Backbone as a chain_set.jsonl record, in Angstrom:
{"seq": "MKANMKSRTELSVAELYALERATLRTAFWQAAYQSLPDGVRQRYLAYIEHAERWDLALDGILEALSRAKSAFARLLDTPTRPRSAH", "coords": {"N": [[0.839, -1.172, 0.0], [0.429, 2.283, -0.64], [2.394, 4.882, 0.91], [1.06, 7.24, 1.637], [-1.584, 6.53, 1.789], [-4.185, 5.451, 3.88], [-5.01, 2.493, 5.705], [-8.126, 0.717, 5.866], [-8.711, 0.266, 8.546], [-7.356, 2.284, 9.817], [-8.682, 4.607, 9.297], [-10.62, 7.431, 10.307], [-13.789, 7.753, 12.031], [-15.382, 9.674, 10.763], [-14.161, 9.764, 8.247], [-14.63, 7.157, 7.362], [-17.425, 7.209, 7.231], [-17.78, 9.122, 5.195], [-16.575, 7.767, 3.087], [-18.251, 5.508, 2.821], [-20.709, 6.746, 2.304], [-20.235, 7.875, -0.159], [-20.481, 5.769, -1.888], [-23.161, 5.336, -2.321], [-25.524, 6.658, -4.462], [-28.096, 7.756, -4.723], [-30.582, 9.68, -3.003], [-32.603, 8.299, -1.685], [-31.562, 5.699, -1.167], [-29.356, 6.382, 0.359], [-30.64, 7.436, 2.6], [-31.932, 5.133, 3.439], [-29.755, 3.578, 4.173], [-28.737, 5.157, 6.265], [-30.778, 4.881, 8.072], [-30.418, 2.456, 9.23], [-29.302, 0.688, 12.168], [-26.195, 1.57, 13.795], [-24.542, -0.651, 14.296], [-25.07, -2.55, 12.341], [-24.798, -1.44, 9.869], [-22.47, -1.644, 8.163], [-22.561, -4.333, 7.577], [-24.818, -4.6, 5.938], [-24.355, -2.88, 3.849], [-23.399, -3.705, 1.306], [-25.638, -5.062, 0.311], [-27.49, -2.976, 0.111], [-26.195, -1.33, -1.73], [-26.274, -3.041, -3.939], [-29.044, -3.242, -4.331], [-29.575, -0.592, -4.986], [-28.181, -0.383, -7.419], [-29.744, -2.141, -8.992], [-32.154, -0.74, -8.9], [-31.474, 1.665, -10.246], [-30.801, 0.564, -12.729], [-33.249, -0.576, -13.544], [-34.775, 1.759, -13.711], [-33.457, 2.962, -15.879], [-34.012, 1.096, -17.907], [-36.825, 1.25, -18.036], [-37.094, 3.905, -18.86], [-35.877, 3.767, -21.396], [-37.629, 1.974, -22.683], [-39.964, 3.491, -22.646], [-39.239, 5.611, -24.311], [-38.832, 4.18, -26.698], [-41.398, 3.214, -27.143], [-42.744, 5.633, -27.6], [-41.447, 6.5, -29.924], [-42.167, 4.458, -31.676], [-44.924, 4.798, -31.708], [-45.063, 7.318, -32.919], [-44.1, 6.606, -35.402], [-46.148, 5.049, -36.442], [-48.196, 6.824, -36.492], [-51.31, 8.213, -37.369], [-52.883, 10.527, -39.636], [-54.483, 13.465, -38.299], [-56.799, 14.498, -39.391], [-59.669, 13.062, -40.865], [-59.526, 10.919, -43.707], [-60.806, 11.316, -46.988], [-63.185, 9.197, -48.555], [-63.184, 9.136, -51.269]], "CA": [[0.0, 0.0, 0.0], [1.213, 3.51, -0.689], [2.656, 5.471, 2.221], [0.096, 8.294, 1.967], [-2.918, 5.959, 1.886], [-4.468, 4.762, 5.135], [-5.81, 1.279, 5.573], [-9.497, 0.918, 6.327], [-8.74, 0.277, 10.014], [-6.737, 3.524, 10.289], [-9.532, 5.739, 8.98], [-11.48, 7.913, 11.386], [-15.207, 7.488, 11.821], [-15.86, 10.627, 9.755], [-13.637, 9.333, 6.951], [-15.371, 5.954, 6.98], [-18.762, 7.634, 6.84], [-17.676, 9.772, 3.881], [-16.257, 6.713, 2.117], [-19.443, 4.695, 2.616], [-21.753, 7.57, 1.711], [-19.883, 8.119, -1.555], [-20.845, 4.626, -2.708], [-24.586, 5.409, -2.608], [-25.718, 7.846, -5.285], [-29.427, 8.344, -4.627], [-30.964, 10.102, -1.652], [-33.422, 7.254, -1.068], [-30.727, 4.615, -0.629], [-28.55, 6.965, 1.431], [-31.512, 7.505, 3.777], [-32.143, 3.756, 3.902], [-28.517, 3.189, 4.86], [-28.645, 5.905, 7.513], [-31.818, 4.437, 9.001], [-29.971, 1.225, 9.889], [-28.49, 0.887, 13.374], [-24.754, 1.637, 13.525], [-23.907, -1.959, 14.387], [-25.335, -3.415, 11.181], [-24.654, -0.702, 8.607], [-21.427, -2.213, 7.305], [-22.983, -5.667, 7.15], [-25.832, -4.514, 4.899], [-23.985, -1.903, 2.828], [-23.319, -4.363, -0.009], [-27.006, -5.337, -0.139], [-28.104, -1.709, -0.266], [-25.558, -0.925, -2.992], [-26.798, -3.915, -4.993], [-30.428, -2.832, -4.571], [-29.53, 0.692, -5.681], [-27.803, -0.648, -8.811], [-30.927, -2.689, -9.642], [-33.105, 0.357, -9.007], [-31.022, 2.543, -11.327], [-30.888, -0.181, -13.984], [-34.662, -0.659, -13.923], [-35.164, 3.099, -14.16], [-32.921, 3.135, -17.226], [-34.759, 0.226, -18.825], [-38.159, 1.827, -18.223], [-36.937, 5.117, -19.67], [-35.615, 3.345, -22.776], [-38.871, 1.409, -23.225], [-40.888, 4.598, -22.851], [-38.805, 6.318, -25.526], [-39.08, 3.298, -27.844], [-42.847, 3.215, -27.367], [-43.091, 6.919, -28.206], [-40.933, 6.51, -31.294], [-42.988, 3.524, -32.452], [-46.231, 5.433, -31.884], [-44.896, 8.368, -33.934], [-43.908, 5.939, -36.684], [-47.448, 4.562, -36.906], [-49.184, 7.874, -36.276], [-52.198, 8.498, -38.5], [-53.231, 11.947, -39.691], [-55.575, 13.825, -37.39], [-58.026, 14.687, -40.17], [-60.072, 11.819, -41.564], [-59.361, 10.922, -45.169], [-62.086, 11.112, -47.711], [-63.29, 7.873, -49.175], [-63.109, 9.245, -52.74]], "C": [[0.882, 1.233, 0.0], [1.328, 4.122, 0.699], [1.606, 6.511, 2.608], [-1.336, 7.776, 2.098], [-3.072, 5.224, 3.212], [-5.212, 3.47, 4.848], [-7.185, 1.573, 6.137], [-9.583, 0.973, 7.853], [-8.146, 1.555, 10.589], [-7.601, 4.758, 10.039], [-10.364, 6.143, 10.194], [-12.935, 7.585, 11.051], [-15.768, 8.413, 10.745], [-15.39, 10.227, 8.357], [-14.359, 8.081, 6.459], [-16.773, 6.309, 6.504], [-18.743, 8.264, 5.458], [-17.41, 8.745, 2.789], [-17.497, 5.892, 1.802], [-20.547, 5.49, 1.935], [-21.491, 7.81, 0.224], [-20.3, 6.955, -2.454], [-22.316, 4.643, -3.086], [-24.876, 6.736, -3.304], [-27.076, 8.511, -5.115], [-29.79, 8.634, -3.182], [-31.779, 9.021, -0.942], [-32.556, 6.18, -0.421], [-29.771, 5.128, 0.439], [-29.363, 7.038, 2.72], [-31.777, 6.109, 4.331], [-30.929, 3.266, 4.673], [-28.418, 3.87, 6.219], [-29.677, 5.45, 8.536], [-31.439, 3.144, 9.722], [-29.214, 1.556, 11.173], [-27.0, 0.824, 13.035], [-24.095, 0.265, 13.476], [-24.083, -2.836, 13.156], [-25.13, -2.726, 9.844], [-23.641, -1.348, 7.678], [-21.847, -3.568, 6.753], [-23.933, -5.599, 5.959], [-25.506, -3.52, 3.795], [-23.957, -2.528, 1.437], [-24.713, -4.653, -0.562], [-27.696, -4.058, -0.611], [-27.501, -1.193, -1.568], [-26.107, -1.738, -4.159], [-28.236, -3.523, -5.345], [-30.473, -1.506, -5.324], [-29.146, 0.497, -7.151], [-28.986, -1.214, -9.597], [-31.957, -1.586, -9.879], [-32.734, 1.276, -10.167], [-31.11, 1.847, -12.685], [-32.335, -0.28, -14.459], [-35.197, 0.699, -14.371], [-34.689, 3.356, -15.583], [-33.673, 2.317, -18.257], [-36.146, 0.799, -19.096], [-38.113, 3.099, -19.059], [-36.72, 4.757, -21.144], [-36.873, 2.774, -23.426], [-39.897, 2.508, -23.507], [-40.528, 5.375, -24.119], [-39.064, 5.486, -26.773], [-40.567, 3.269, -28.173], [-43.284, 4.505, -28.045], [-42.635, 6.983, -29.658], [-41.769, 5.604, -32.191], [-44.368, 4.134, -32.708], [-46.155, 6.548, -32.924], [-44.744, 7.76, -35.33], [-45.246, 5.507, -37.275], [-48.553, 5.6, -36.779], [-49.997, 8.107, -37.544], [-52.51, 9.983, -38.501], [-54.426, 12.245, -38.779], [-56.883, 14.054, -38.137], [-58.391, 13.385, -40.849], [-59.905, 11.974, -43.074], [-60.725, 10.747, -45.823], [-62.048, 9.747, -48.384], [-63.118, 7.951, -50.682], [-61.796, 9.756, -53.178]], "O": [[1.968, 1.223, 0.58], [0.472, 3.909, 1.557], [1.292, 6.653, 3.789], [-2.221, 8.537, 2.489], [-2.191, 4.465, 3.615], [-5.951, 3.369, 3.869], [-7.377, 2.58, 6.817], [-10.447, 1.663, 8.394], [-8.409, 1.882, 11.746], [-7.28, 5.843, 10.524], [-10.758, 5.302, 11.002], [-13.257, 7.191, 9.931], [-16.551, 7.974, 9.903], [-16.146, 10.34, 7.392], [-14.662, 7.962, 5.272], [-17.253, 5.778, 5.502], [-19.607, 7.967, 4.632], [-17.958, 8.843, 1.691], [-17.768, 5.608, 0.635], [-21.25, 4.958, 1.075], [-22.432, 7.934, -0.56], [-20.455, 7.137, -3.661], [-22.695, 4.023, -4.08], [-24.519, 7.802, -2.803], [-27.2, 9.715, -5.342], [-29.367, 7.934, -2.261], [-31.655, 8.848, 0.271], [-32.782, 5.797, 0.727], [-29.408, 4.376, 1.344], [-28.853, 6.743, 3.801], [-31.84, 5.92, 5.546], [-31.064, 2.613, 5.708], [-28.057, 3.236, 7.211], [-29.471, 5.615, 9.739], [-32.068, 2.78, 10.715], [-28.554, 2.592, 11.253], [-26.593, 0.121, 12.111], [-23.177, 0.05, 12.684], [-23.313, -3.775, 12.954], [-25.272, -3.354, 8.795], [-23.942, -1.575, 6.506], [-21.533, -3.912, 5.613], [-23.866, -6.443, 5.065], [-26.313, -3.336, 2.884], [-24.45, -1.924, 0.483], [-24.948, -4.51, -1.762], [-28.403, -4.065, -1.619], [-28.222, -0.674, -2.42], [-26.374, -1.198, -5.233], [-28.601, -3.479, -6.52], [-31.315, -1.319, -6.203], [-29.719, 1.139, -8.03], [-29.212, -0.818, -10.74], [-32.561, -1.518, -10.949], [-33.59, 1.627, -10.979], [-31.457, 2.48, -13.683], [-32.616, -0.09, -15.643], [-35.988, 0.775, -15.311], [-35.429, 3.903, -16.401], [-33.94, 2.795, -19.359], [-36.596, 0.834, -20.241], [-39.001, 3.339, -19.877], [-37.312, 5.371, -22.031], [-37.153, 3.058, -24.591], [-40.615, 2.447, -24.505], [-41.404, 5.748, -24.899], [-39.472, 6.026, -27.801], [-40.951, 3.296, -29.342], [-44.103, 4.478, -28.963], [-43.366, 7.47, -30.52], [-42.047, 5.949, -33.339], [-44.914, 3.999, -33.803], [-47.076, 6.711, -33.724], [-45.205, 8.333, -36.318], [-45.446, 5.595, -38.487], [-49.728, 5.275, -36.945], [-49.451, 8.188, -38.644], [-52.409, 10.633, -37.461], [-55.265, 11.38, -38.53], [-57.96, 13.832, -37.584], [-57.519, 12.679, -41.354], [-60.125, 13.051, -43.628], [-61.64, 10.126, -45.284], [-60.984, 9.233, -48.728], [-62.922, 6.918, -51.322], [-61.561, 9.909, -54.377]]}, "num_chains": 1, "name": "protein.A"}
């Protein structure tokens, strides 16, 4: 390990908190992590990170499907005025 880098056991509580908080990107999952008791936070951090990744992935998939649906609807869009039969 480099001389200027601390090991995880040498980090202060504030540094550990900042390190762990940086791994969660959304406010919802940060709040979920903070709602856990101090004694179990580290144990469940990986599960919360995994759930957040799934959440973000599903959001991306739904956004892509919504855009594809809109593009497909525009492709098949019919004119607003009715056509004459003659």
